[in-house]
C-alpha positions as CSV (number, residue, x, y, z in Angstrom):
1,M,174.5,11.7,-93.4
2,E,171.8,9.9,-95.3
3,E,174.2,8.5,-97.9
4,Q,176.4,6.9,-95.3
5,K,173.3,5.4,-93.6
6,G,172.5,3.7,-97.0
7,A,176.0,2.6,-97.6
8,K,176.3,0.9,-94.2
9,E,173.0,-0.9,-94.7
10,A,174.2,-2.3,-98.0
11,E,177.5,-3.4,-96.6
12,S,175.8,-5.1,-93.7
13,L,173.5,-7.0,-96.0
14,L,176.4,-8.1,-98.2
15,E,178.3,-9.5,-95.2
16,D,175.2,-11.3,-93.9
17,L,174.5,-12.8,-97.3
18,G,178.1,-13.9,-97.8
19,F,179.1,-11.8,-100.8
20,D,182.9,-11.7,-100.5
21,H,184.3,-10.8,-104.0
22,L,183.9,-8.2,-106.7
23,P,182.1,-7.3,-108.8
24,I,178.8,-7.5,-106.9
25,N,176.1,-8.8,-109.4
26,V,172.8,-7.1,-108.8
27,N,170.8,-10.0,-110.1
28,Q,172.5,-12.4,-107.7
29,F,171.9,-9.9,-104.8
30,I,168.2,-9.7,-105.7
31,N,168.0,-13.5,-105.7
32,A,169.6,-13.5,-102.3
33,I,167.1,-11.1,-100.7
34,S,164.1,-12.6,-102.4
35,D,162.1,-15.4,-100.9
36,E,158.5,-16.8,-100.8
37,S,157.4,-14.4,-98.1
38,F,158.8,-11.4,-100.0
39,P,159.6,-12.0,-103.6
40,V,161.7,-9.3,-105.4
41,S,162.0,-9.1,-109.2
42,I,163.9,-6.9,-111.7
43,E,163.0,-6.3,-115.3
44,F,164.6,-4.2,-118.0
45,F,162.5,-2.2,-120.5
46,A,163.5,0.1,-123.3
47,F,161.8,3.5,-122.5
48,E,161.8,6.2,-125.1
49,S,163.5,8.8,-122.9
50,D,166.7,8.2,-121.0
51,Q,165.5,10.8,-118.5
52,F,163.6,8.0,-116.7
53,L,166.1,5.7,-115.1
54,G,164.4,3.3,-112.8
55,K,161.4,2.5,-110.7
56,A,160.8,0.4,-107.5
57,V,157.2,-0.5,-106.4
58,G,155.9,-2.8,-103.8
59,N,154.0,-3.5,-100.6
60,E,154.2,-5.9,-97.7
61,N,153.8,-8.9,-100.2
62,G,156.8,-8.1,-102.4
63,A,158.5,-5.7,-104.7
64,G,159.4,-5.1,-108.3
65,I,162.1,-3.1,-110.0
66,I,162.0,-1.7,-113.5
67,I,165.2,-0.3,-115.2
68,N,165.4,1.7,-118.4
69,S,167.5,-0.5,-120.7
70,N,168.1,2.6,-122.9
71,I,170.5,4.1,-120.4
72,P,173.5,4.3,-122.7
73,D,176.2,3.7,-120.2
74,S,176.3,0.2,-118.7
75,R,177.9,1.4,-115.5
76,R,175.2,4.0,-115.0
77,L,172.6,1.3,-115.6
78,N,174.3,-0.9,-113.0
79,F,174.3,2.0,-110.4
80,T,170.6,2.7,-111.2
81,A,169.7,-0.9,-110.5
82,A,171.6,-0.8,-107.2
83,H,169.8,2.5,-106.4
84,E,166.4,0.9,-106.9
85,I,167.4,-2.1,-104.8
86,G,168.2,0.4,-102.1
87,H,164.6,1.6,-102.2
88,V,163.4,-2.0,-101.8
89,C,165.6,-2.9,-98.9
90,M,165.5,0.4,-97.0
91,H,162.0,1.7,-97.7
92,I,159.5,-0.7,-99.3
93,M,160.5,-3.6,-97.0
94,Q,160.2,-1.2,-94.1
95,G,156.9,0.1,-95.1
96,S,158.0,3.8,-95.4
97,S,156.9,4.1,-99.0
98,Q,155.6,1.9,-101.8
99,N,156.4,3.7,-105.1
100,F,159.6,5.3,-106.3
101,A,160.2,6.7,-109.8
102,C,163.7,7.9,-110.3
103,G,165.3,10.1,-113.0
104,N,168.4,12.2,-113.2
105,S,167.2,14.7,-110.6
106,E,166.4,12.1,-108.0
107,M,169.8,10.6,-108.3
108,G,171.7,13.8,-108.5
109,D,173.8,15.7,-105.9
110,Y,171.3,18.4,-105.1
111,F,168.1,16.4,-104.6
112,K,167.3,16.8,-101.0
113,D,164.8,13.9,-100.4
114,P,166.5,11.8,-97.7
115,L,165.1,8.6,-99.1
116,E,166.7,9.2,-102.5
117,R,170.0,10.1,-100.8
118,Q,169.8,6.9,-98.8
119,A,169.3,4.9,-102.0
120,N,172.3,6.6,-103.6
121,G,174.4,5.6,-100.6
122,F,173.0,2.1,-100.7
123,A,174.0,1.7,-104.3
124,S,177.5,3.0,-103.6
125,G,178.0,0.6,-100.6
126,L,176.4,-2.3,-102.5
127,L,178.7,-2.0,-105.6
128,M,181.8,-0.7,-103.8
129,P,181.8,-2.2,-100.2
130,R,184.6,-0.8,-98.1
131,R,186.1,-4.2,-97.1
132,L,186.4,-5.2,-100.7
133,V,187.4,-1.9,-102.2
134,K,190.0,-0.7,-99.8
135,P,192.5,-3.5,-100.7
136,L,192.4,-2.3,-104.3
137,T,194.1,1.1,-103.7
138,D,197.1,2.6,-101.9
139,G,194.8,5.0,-100.0
140,E,195.3,7.8,-102.5
141,V,192.4,9.5,-104.4
142,N,193.9,9.6,-107.9
143,W,192.9,8.6,-111.4
144,H,194.8,5.3,-111.4
145,N,193.0,4.1,-108.3
146,I,189.6,5.4,-109.5
147,K,190.0,3.6,-112.8
148,Q,191.0,0.4,-111.2
149,I,188.0,0.4,-108.9
150,S,185.7,1.4,-111.8
151,D,186.8,-1.6,-113.8
152,F,186.5,-4.1,-110.8
153,C,183.1,-2.8,-109.7
154,N,181.5,-1.9,-113.0
155,T,180.8,1.6,-111.8
156,S,181.4,5.1,-113.3
157,L,184.4,7.2,-112.6
158,E,182.2,9.7,-110.8
159,A,180.6,7.1,-108.6
160,V,184.0,5.7,-107.6
161,F,185.3,9.2,-106.9
162,R,182.5,9.9,-104.5
163,R,183.0,6.6,-102.7
164,L,186.8,6.8,-102.5
165,A,186.7,10.4,-101.4
166,W,184.5,9.5,-98.5
167,L,186.4,6.3,-97.5
168,E,189.7,8.2,-97.4
169,K,188.2,11.4,-95.9
170,A,190.2,13.3,-98.4
171,P,190.0,17.1,-99.3
172,V,189.3,16.5,-103.0
173,A,186.8,17.7,-105.6
174,M,186.0,16.8,-109.1
175,V,185.3,19.4,-111.8
176,I,183.7,18.5,-115.1
177,H,184.1,20.4,-118.3
178,Q,183.0,19.7,-121.9
179,N,184.7,21.4,-124.8
180,K,186.4,23.7,-122.3
181,Q,183.0,24.9,-120.9
182,F,182.3,24.4,-117.2
183,K,179.5,21.8,-116.7
184,R,179.4,21.0,-113.0
185,F,181.5,19.9,-110.0
186,V,181.1,17.0,-107.6
187,P,181.2,18.2,-104.0
188,T,182.7,16.3,-101.1
189,A,182.5,16.9,-97.4
190,H,186.2,17.6,-96.9
191,F,186.9,20.1,-99.7
192,D,186.4,23.6,-98.2
193,F,186.9,26.0,-101.1
194,Y,184.5,27.3,-103.7
195,I,185.0,26.1,-107.3
196,Q,185.5,28.6,-110.1
197,K,182.9,28.0,-112.8
198,T,185.1,29.2,-115.7
199,I,186.2,27.9,-119.1
200,L,189.5,26.1,-119.2
201,S,192.6,28.0,-120.2
202,T,195.1,27.0,-122.7
203,D,197.5,25.9,-120.0
204,Q,194.8,23.9,-118.2
205,L,194.0,22.1,-121.5
206,A,197.7,21.4,-122.1
207,S,198.0,19.6,-118.8
208,C,195.2,17.1,-119.6
209,V,196.1,13.4,-120.1
210,D,194.2,11.8,-123.0
211,V,193.2,8.5,-121.4
212,N,191.8,7.3,-124.7
213,Y,195.4,6.6,-125.6
214,Q,197.4,6.9,-122.4
215,A,197.3,5.3,-118.9
216,Y,195.3,7.0,-116.2
217,P,197.7,9.1,-114.1
218,N,198.5,8.6,-110.5
219,E,200.1,12.0,-109.9
220,Y,199.0,15.6,-109.5
221,D,200.5,18.8,-110.9
222,V,201.0,21.8,-108.6
223,V,198.9,24.7,-109.8
224,D,197.9,28.2,-108.9
225,P,194.8,27.8,-106.7
226,I,193.2,31.0,-108.1
227,D,192.8,29.3,-111.5
228,W,190.4,26.7,-110.0
229,V,189.0,27.9,-106.7
230,V,188.3,31.0,-104.6
231,P,191.5,30.5,-102.6
232,K,190.3,31.8,-99.2
233,R,187.6,30.9,-96.8
234,N,187.1,31.6,-93.1
235,G,190.5,33.1,-92.5
236,I,192.4,30.3,-94.4
237,L,194.4,31.0,-97.5
238,L,195.1,28.2,-100.0
239,T,198.6,28.8,-101.2
240,E,199.0,25.8,-103.5
241,L,196.6,23.4,-105.1
242,Y,197.1,20.0,-106.8
243,A,195.3,19.2,-110.0
244,S,195.0,16.1,-112.3
245,S,193.0,16.3,-115.5
246,I,192.0,13.6,-118.0
247,L,190.5,13.9,-121.4
248,L,187.7,11.4,-122.1
249,K,185.4,10.9,-125.1
250,D,183.0,13.6,-126.5
251,G,185.2,16.4,-125.3
252,F,184.7,15.7,-121.6
253,I,187.5,16.7,-119.2
254,Y,187.5,15.5,-115.6
255,T,189.7,17.2,-113.1
256,L,190.6,16.1,-109.6
257,L,191.6,18.9,-107.2
258,S,193.3,18.3,-103.9
259,Y,195.4,19.9,-101.2
260,D,197.0,19.0,-97.9
261,D,197.9,20.9,-94.7
262,D,201.1,22.3,-96.2
263,C,199.0,24.2,-98.7
264,L,197.0,26.1,-96.0
265,E,198.0,29.3,-94.3
266,E,196.1,31.3,-91.7
267,V,195.6,34.9,-92.8
268,E,193.9,37.7,-90.8
269,D,193.4,40.4,-93.6
270,L,192.3,39.1,-97.0
271,D,191.2,42.3,-98.5
272,N,194.2,42.5,-100.8
273,L,193.7,38.9,-101.9
274,E,190.0,39.6,-102.8
275,M,191.1,42.6,-104.9
276,E,193.8,40.5,-106.7
277,H,191.2,37.7,-107.3
278,S,188.7,40.2,-108.9
279,Q,191.4,41.7,-111.1
280,H,192.6,38.2,-112.1
281,F,189.3,37.0,-113.4
282,G,188.4,40.5,-114.8
283,R,191.3,40.2,-117.2
284,K,190.1,36.8,-118.6
């Protein structure tokens, strides 16, 4: 995968340059890769639109990075800077391209350009290197661990989720709602079931932990899979699902979904399940 190629490149550079503690400071990293033969600079400008996030330009003589200082979330701004550093290290220094302008689409899940996906992976590996992140957790993908890494690394909850899910090879997904309405989900390689794009029910809302006032949870609730996913795929039936939801600011609700081998059952005939599934959502 392109993301993992980028992450490994960043981790290798960090080790070669002697970075051995968190958080990784992007300005210090730029100083470490910059020299007289290839100077690298970074500047922050307040652009009118927060749709433009960052830019990396350069040639064989050096490179410059421009970051939109109007990005409202400091952790998103930090990841954007690391993303553009990825373009410098993996692409401009290698001569594969000389100009990258990045917005929300280029840094999103569904942008297919391999160079952008490499830069996303580079940012993840740079800010959350495996050898420094792994000791911070007990190996579980839960909100407590995600929050802890987020605080140590100055990265968003979503960025940490992506990184931790890959490091642990866990069958997990993140679903994002705002004011009960489905917004999007964050796919991972090991979660095999389709997410339901439905509004949150009263019961689902009641299970949320308001982390504006309470600690981030480290446990999951056992829930009915059909409320969150299409519970069958390729002859496998998901009989139970684990869910953990948190309420953030501005009405955002983030939910972690997970399962293990005990939740899976091989089924030959799923026609009755498909009918029950259609009736279930037809009543809502």
